[in-house]
VOGU-3710 file (C-alpha; in Angstrom, 3 decimals, decimal comma):
1> atwvvdnrtn> 33,366/-13,238/9,935  30,709/-14,115/8,002  27,703/-17,492/8,742  25,034/-19,001/6,444  22,028/-18,264/7,535  19,622/-20,205/4,920  21,248/-21,980/1,800  17,915/-23,447/0,110  18,259/-23,086/-3,554  15,542/-20,199/-4,125
11> lspnvatapl> 16,291/-18,019/-1,163  16,489/-15,220/-3,705  15,478/-14,856/-7,355  17,507/-14,820/-10,359  15,776/-11,357/-11,212  16,257/-8,194/-10,103  13,688/-7,264/-7,330  14,919/-5,587/-4,526  14,882/-5,425/-1,177  14,120/-8,830/-0,189
21> lsaakapngl> 15,552/-8,607/3,003  15,607/-6,286/6,356  17,281/-6,998/9,519  16,690/-4,945/13,260  17,655/-5,040/16,649  14,919/-5,663/19,238  14,497/-3,096/22,573  15,905/-6,773/24,374  19,237/-7,043/22,272  18,027/-9,697/20,286
31> ygfayyffdn> 18,948/-9,294/16,577  16,088/-10,763/14,050  15,501/-10,158/10,091  12,526/-11,187/7,805  13,387/-12,243/4,213  11,276/-13,393/0,997  11,914/-16,950/-0,396  10,009/-18,597/-3,441  10,051/-22,006/-5,013  10,696/-21,465/-8,726
41> nsthasskly> 12,899/-18,940/-10,506  10,651/-18,366/-13,313  7,208/-17,650/-11,593  8,053/-16,968/-7,603  5,422/-19,834/-6,919  5,255/-20,752/-3,413  5,968/-17,625/-2,155  6,347/-17,005/1,168  7,518/-14,433/4,043  9,910/-15,907/6,900
51> ygiragtnas> 11,417/-14,263/10,634  14,486/-15,170/11,918  16,889/-14,464/15,077  20,514/-14,898/15,731  20,724/-16,310/19,235  24,344/-17,589/20,577  27,264/-15,531/20,848  29,120/-13,281/18,679  31,740/-15,942/18,115  29,510/-19,108/17,946
61> pifserfvts> 26,254/-17,397/16,718  23,064/-19,363/16,374  20,447/-18,701/13,600  16,769/-19,763/13,298  13,834/-19,025/11,149  10,137/-19,765/10,972  7,127/-19,232/8,677  5,342/-15,886/8,375  3,072/-16,364/5,852  1,914/-16,687/2,221
71> fqqsaglatg> -1,218/-14,811/2,590  -3,226/-13,998/-0,747  -7,474/-13,344/-0,572  -8,162/-14,937/-3,794  -7,586/-18,276/-5,178  -4,453/-16,880/-7,341  -1,186/-18,564/-7,318  0,859/-17,371/-4,323  3,676/-15,678/-6,426  5,308/-12,736/-4,907
81> vglmpslayd> 3,859/-12,590/-1,566  6,947/-11,362/1,519  8,074/-9,295/-1,374  10,083/-5,975/0,159  10,137/-7,185/3,764  10,466/-3,916/6,010  10,741/-5,601/9,341  11,091/-3,683/13,577  9,815/-4,131/17,103  7,558/-2,522/19,691
91> sasnpiiaaf> 8,561/-1,314/23,040  8,204/-5,287/24,298  10,224/-6,466/21,017  7,718/-8,506/19,630  8,617/-8,403/16,018  6,556/-6,460/12,937  6,921/-6,848/9,457  5,159/-4,539/6,459  5,947/-6,678/3,118  4,004/-6,569/-0,339
101> ngataeanli> 1,550/-9,327/-1,033  2,559/-9,559/-4,768  0,066/-12,642/-5,094  -1,421/-13,328/-8,923  -4,921/-10,910/-9,164  -3,568/-9,499/-5,728  -1,904/-6,610/-5,124  -1,797/-4,884/-1,365  0,233/-4,004/1,562  0,175/-6,581/4,823
111> varspdggvs> 1,723/-6,110/8,109  2,471/-9,405/9,792  2,621/-9,078/13,680  3,834/-11,119/16,419  2,440/-11,157/20,435  4,950/-13,243/22,080  7,941/-12,639/20,656  7,930/-13,994/16,891  6,126/-17,411/17,988  3,163/-16,596/16,068
121> fsvnvvddts> 2,178/-13,877/13,628  -0,948/-12,339/12,616  -1,502/-11,116/9,298  -4,026/-7,879/8,193  -4,510/-5,904/5,006  -3,329/-2,538/5,472  -4,243/-1,184/1,902  -6,093/-2,440/-0,890  -7,518/0,555/-2,341  -5,386/0,217/-5,549
131> asvgqypsla> -5,215/-2,601/-7,980  -1,362/-2,665/-6,983  -0,469/-0,992/-3,878  2,229/-1,408/-1,396  5,713/-1,846/-2,682  8,503/-0,407/-0,901  7,331/-0,680/2,522  9,058/0,944/5,461  7,953/0,249/8,511  9,048/2,316/11,492
141> vsgsaigvay> 7,788/2,301/15,350  7,212/5,559/17,262  6,155/4,644/21,076  3,072/2,342/20,659  2,070/3,898/17,584  3,161/1,609/13,746  3,890/3,746/10,908  4,531/2,451/6,860  5,530/4,451/3,850  4,923/2,630/1,014
151> ydttntalkf> 4,614/3,320/-3,204  0,589/2,846/-4,952  2,045/1,637/-8,317  -1,420/2,292/-9,857  -1,739/5,809/-8,454  2,341/6,642/-8,623  2,443/8,100/-5,361  3,726/7,903/-1,830  1,443/6,725/0,855  1,892/6,417/4,610
161> arwtltggwr> -0,129/4,179/7,151  -0,464/4,972/10,615  -2,014/2,161/13,508  -2,954/3,828/16,907  -4,362/1,510/20,123  -7,265/3,457/19,911  -7,764/4,643/16,086  -6,720/1,573/14,196  -4,938/2,141/10,737  -5,253/5,041/9,055
171> rfvvdgnagt> -4,025/5,753/5,326  -3,092/9,329/3,784  -2,019/10,371/0,641  1,728/12,203/1,156  3,011/12,879/-2,605  2,250/12,162/-6,139  -1,233/12,336/-6,282  -3,820/15,032/-4,676  -5,277/14,740/-1,706  -5,798/16,169/1,736
181> gscgntanda> -2,598/17,355/3,318  -0,686/16,372/0,939  1,881/17,909/-1,855  1,348/15,499/-4,167  0,662/16,310/-8,193  -0,665/12,983/-10,429  1,676/14,000/-13,047  4,619/12,954/-10,961  5,879/9,052/-9,472  6,983/9,868/-6,011
191> gkyaklrwts> 7,501/6,702/-3,366  9,501/4,433/-4,743  12,580/2,897/-2,058  10,887/4,962/0,687  12,430/5,276/3,486  10,291/6,217/6,915  11,559/7,422/10,289  10,359/8,824/13,246  11,436/12,285/15,006  12,044/12,165/18,360
201> tgrpvivyqy> 8,444/14,379/19,001  6,825/11,634/16,911  6,195/13,812/13,617  6,620/10,897/10,363  9,742/11,406/8,314  9,712/9,866/4,992  12,637/10,020/2,065  11,587/8,746/-1,297  12,088/8,820/-5,293  10,794/11,521/-6,667
211> dtgvriavga> 10,596/11,319/-10,785  14,284/10,594/-11,267  15,563/12,615/-8,046  15,567/12,342/-4,084  13,382/14,506/-1,565  11,750/14,216/1,465  8,345/14,807/3,348  7,444/15,643/6,825  4,441/15,362/8,499  3,414/18,647/10,975
221> eattsntytw> 1,541/16,191/13,021  2,121/13,424/16,052  1,243/9,827/15,952  -2,181/10,251/17,402  -3,449/12,856/14,638  -6,449/11,766/12,162  -5,053/13,933/9,209  -1,300/15,110/8,436  0,160/18,033/6,227  3,296/17,379/4,567
231> tcgsveatas> 5,972/19,649/3,393  7,586/18,551/0,607  11,340/19,255/-0,039  14,067/18,149/-2,644  17,106/16,369/-1,507  18,780/16,224/-4,643  16,865/16,346/-8,516  19,868/16,359/-11,292  20,074/15,193/-14,852  21,201/11,679/-13,256
241> tlgtgigfql> 18,466/8,909/-11,966  18,777/9,173/-7,807  17,262/7,294/-5,483  17,179/3,691/-6,854  18,227/2,245/-3,337  17,833/4,895/-0,067  18,920/4,659/3,577  18,051/7,577/5,935  18,529/8,001/9,459  17,615/10,755/12,019
251> nsadyphivy> 20,789/11,873/14,889  19,513/12,661/18,404  18,334/16,209/16,914  16,565/14,926/13,862  19,143/16,157/11,578  18,752/13,932/8,582  21,034/11,647/7,128  20,860/10,563/3,741  22,297/7,823/1,407  21,232/6,992/-2,320
261> sdttagsiry> 22,537/5,688/-5,383  23,242/7,462/-8,636  22,505/5,102/-11,062  23,375/7,321/-14,153  27,044/7,960/-12,784  27,248/4,663/-11,014  28,230/5,626/-8,032  26,814/6,348/-4,394  26,313/9,131/-2,669  25,220/11,189/1,561
271> aycgsaaatc> 23,422/13,820/2,123  22,581/15,582/5,489  21,267/18,496/6,448  22,475/20,470/9,300  19,022/21,126/10,778  15,738/19,550/12,058  13,947/17,869/9,444  11,017/20,026/9,206  13,610/23,157/8,210  15,067/20,942/5,996
281> als> 12,046/19,852/3,698  11,144/24,009/3,492  14,660/24,735/2,182
//
């Protein structure tokens, strides 16, 4: 069964800008979703980030949504604010949303957090270190720690930001650019369509597009570390263009299961490893 959640004319653009939606299940069983909205198909004017929930029953669901932010730093138009949202929940079932603040003259990673189950949100700029940074964010929670994998467009690099109660936000280069602990090379394009998951021991694992292939990166350190050492390995690299769309999960033994597109062949591919993510990244 399907239901209309929001039928305002310009919920989605008439051009390919993905992803536009994200959904997640909270620890208390609540189903939530975050999405991008804008008022003009040509300019993305008055763009906004929304958060919604599904209440009621399976047979008679009730959907509601509320405005999260139209954040921008300068006086530029709010064009592209809230693109590519990624929703997750903390242990108290409070929503956390990472998104791209693509406003005119602004292009950075923002994270909106709610202290009251989604009634209100506060917005923080997590990364504004490059002219354009923060696309394809993927947010995941491990205990009280928050992690976001995302793309630095200016430096064609995969980056990782992590928040802890004692350390606040810290940023790390993972791939596609030189940096302490990274496996990056400035000649490569790494980080589009990134997906982040945490292992059962609190190690970050990221699957992402690397040039025209798909790669996996595993951090050696746990959530509270102030440095990360990354091991990066190829999932698949062929003559095809792979990874313009990635889905990724770890099973209970931390074995990676990955779904991604093969644009050249017009197909969807599935890859898995019969050992833990750290071992797979070395193979």
